[in-house]
C-alpha angles and dihedrals in degrees: 000000000000088000091051095246133121119225119215112200123193116238091250088073092057093081115130097023120142113251131181107267092240094058107126117240123192114240129174088264096047136273120337131176112264089232091065096058122109134188108285098027116127124242129178107260129211089270090059091247127118109267127187122241106245100188144009118201117185110224100195120228120316133176107254122211131194108224113200123192126211092264090057098254114134142184139185125246140159123247091261091065100047 
């Protein structure tokens, strides 16, 4: 942002981000909360194929905020990312 540019990152680079534990994740059997996944469970990957969960890293409790832009779009984030 200091250079006056906007970076667009593909979803593949979003691995390892903290998500609310009730965020729905698509699995071969339907949607499940991300907090219920364990190592070895299958999720639908970016290729559309089942992909095993390789790691689960508890994040602890964080305050979550909804950030809304002028056009009405919104997203959730923790205080560290505001």
